[in-house]
C-alpha positions in Angstrom: 19.4 -81.0 -23.2 18.4 -77.4 -23.3 19.5 -75.0 -20.8 16.6 -73.3 -18.9 17.3 -70.0 -20.4 17.3 -71.3 -24.0 14.1 -73.2 -23.4 12.5 -70.2 -22.1 13.5 -68.1 -25.0 12.5 -70.7 -27.6 9.1 -70.9 -25.9 8.7 -67.3 -26.2 9.5 -67.6 -29.9 6.8 -70.4 -30.1 4.3 -67.7 -28.8 5.6 -65.2 -31.4 5.1 -67.7 -34.4 1.6 -68.7 -33.1 0.6 -64.9 -32.8 1.9 -64.4 -36.3 -0.4 -67.2 -37.5 -3.4 -65.7 -35.8 -2.7 -62.1 -37.1 -2.4 -63.5 -40.6 -5.7 -65.5 -40.2 -7.4 -62.3 -39.1 -6.0 -60.5 -42.1 -7.3 -63.5 -44.4 -10.7 -63.2 -42.9 -10.8 -59.4 -43.4 -9.5 -59.5 -46.9 -12.3 -62.2 -47.7 -15.0 -60.0 -46.4 -13.7 -57.2 -48.5 -14.1 -59.3 -51.6 -10.4 -59.9 -52.2 -10.1 -63.6 -52.9 -6.4 -63.6 -53.9 -5.3 -61.5 -50.9 -7.4 -63.8 -48.7 -5.9 -66.8 -50.0 -2.3 -65.5 -49.7 -2.9 -64.7 -46.1 -4.6 -68.0 -45.3 -1.5 -69.7 -46.8 0.8 -67.4 -44.8 -1.1 -68.2 -41.5 -0.5 -71.9 -42.3 3.2 -71.1 -42.9 3.4 -69.4 -39.6 1.9 -72.3 -37.9 4.4 -74.6 -39.3 7.2 -72.3 -38.0 5.6 -72.7 -34.5 5.3 -76.4 -34.9 9.0 -76.8 -36.0 10.1 -74.9 -32.7 7.7 -77.1 -30.6 9.3 -80.3 -32.0 12.8 -78.9 -31.6 12.3 -78.0 -27.9 10.7 -81.3 -27.2 13.2 -83.4 -29.0 16.1 -81.5 -27.2 14.6 -82.7 -23.9 12.8 -79.5 -23.1 9.1 -78.9 -22.9 7.4 -76.7 -25.4 4.7 -74.5 -23.8 1.7 -73.4 -25.8 0.7 -70.2 -24.2 -2.4 -67.9 -24.6 -2.5 -65.4 -27.4 -3.7 -61.9 -27.7 -6.6 -61.3 -29.9 -5.5 -59.9 -33.3 -7.1 -57.0 -34.8 -10.3 -57.7 -36.9 -10.1 -54.7 -39.3 -7.2 -53.1 -41.2 -8.6 -49.9 -42.7 -7.0 -50.4 -46.0 -4.9 -53.0 -47.8 -1.9 -50.7 -47.8 -2.4 -50.4 -43.9 -2.8 -54.0 -43.6 0.3 -55.1 -45.5 2.2 -52.3 -43.7 1.2 -54.0 -40.5 2.4 -57.3 -41.9 5.8 -55.8 -42.9 6.1 -54.2 -39.4 5.2 -57.5 -37.8 7.8 -59.2 -39.8 10.4 -56.8 -38.9 9.5 -57.5 -35.1 9.6 -61.2 -35.7 13.2 -60.8 -37.1 14.2 -58.8 -34.0 12.9 -61.7 -31.9 14.8 -64.3 -33.8 17.9 -62.2 -33.7 17.6 -61.9 -30.0 17.1 -65.5 -29.7 20.3 -66.2 -31.7 22.1 -63.9 -29.5 21.0 -65.8 -26.4 22.3 -69.0 -28.0 25.6 -67.6 -28.6 25.8 -66.2 -25.1 24.9 -69.6 -23.6 27.1 -71.5 -26.1 24.3 -73.5 -27.4 25.6 -74.0 -31.0 23.1 -76.7 -31.9 20.3 -74.4 -31.3 22.2 -71.7 -32.9 22.4 -73.9 -36.0 18.9 -74.8 -35.9 18.0 -71.1 -35.8 19.7 -70.2 -39.0 16.7 -71.4 -40.9 14.6 -68.9 -39.3 17.0 -66.2 -39.8 17.2 -67.0 -43.6 13.2 -67.2 -43.6 12.9 -63.8 -42.1 15.1 -62.3 -44.7 12.6 -63.7 -47.3 9.5 -62.7 -45.3 10.7 -59.1 -44.9 11.6 -58.8 -48.7 8.3 -60.3 -49.8 6.3 -57.8 -47.5 8.5 -54.9 -48.8 7.7 -55.9 -52.4 3.9 -56.2 -51.8 4.1 -52.6 -50.2 6.0 -51.4 -53.2 3.3 -52.8 -55.6 0.6 -51.3 -53.5 2.3 -47.8 -53.7 2.6 -48.1 -57.5 -1.2 -48.9 -57.7 -2.1 -45.8 -55.5 -5.9 -45.4 -55.6 -6.7 -47.2 -58.8 -9.5 -49.7 -58.2 -8.7 -51.6 -61.3 -5.0 -51.9 -60.1 -6.4 -53.6 -56.9 -8.2 -56.1 -59.0 -5.2 -56.9 -60.9 -3.2 -57.1 -57.6 -5.7 -59.4 -56.2 -5.4 -61.6 -59.0 -1.6 -61.4 -59.1 -0.9 -62.2 -55.5 -2.0 -65.6 -55.9 1.1 -66.3 -57.6 3.0 -65.6 -54.4 1.3 -68.3 -52.4 3.6 -71.1 -51.4 2.8 -74.3 -49.8 3.7 -74.7 -46.2 6.7 -76.9 -45.4 5.8 -80.5 -45.4 8.3 -81.5 -42.8 7.7 -80.6 -39.2 
């Protein structure tokens, strides 16, 4: 059985993951309208992945005797200025999600909820990967500079980074 403080913290993380999915969906739509098929495909896939992260939390909360609450979300931005700005925002967002996961892990340790702590280790590892991926993309964009042909190649290459969302929820 989940303690009320743990359930509340997990439900906040459900919202964080849902918001992430919405933000990446907005980025995908914007990239698509800019003619960048590869970036939009990457962001659509990333949005799906974040939704899977949310569903994993929802199922965990409910399986542990809690009640996962689906709360309203803030509208994501609809325009991102440039791809560099968009991917910088993605990186900043992933850092914030990592902080949120770390806060959740800390609450679990304070409450001595080792089962939830163990469950969250997957999220800790996932965030390390997410931040590294975003940092790597930003590094590539910096190398490209203002070279339009470089962005064309980048748009093509980013398709290689698309991963299928987790099958098991």
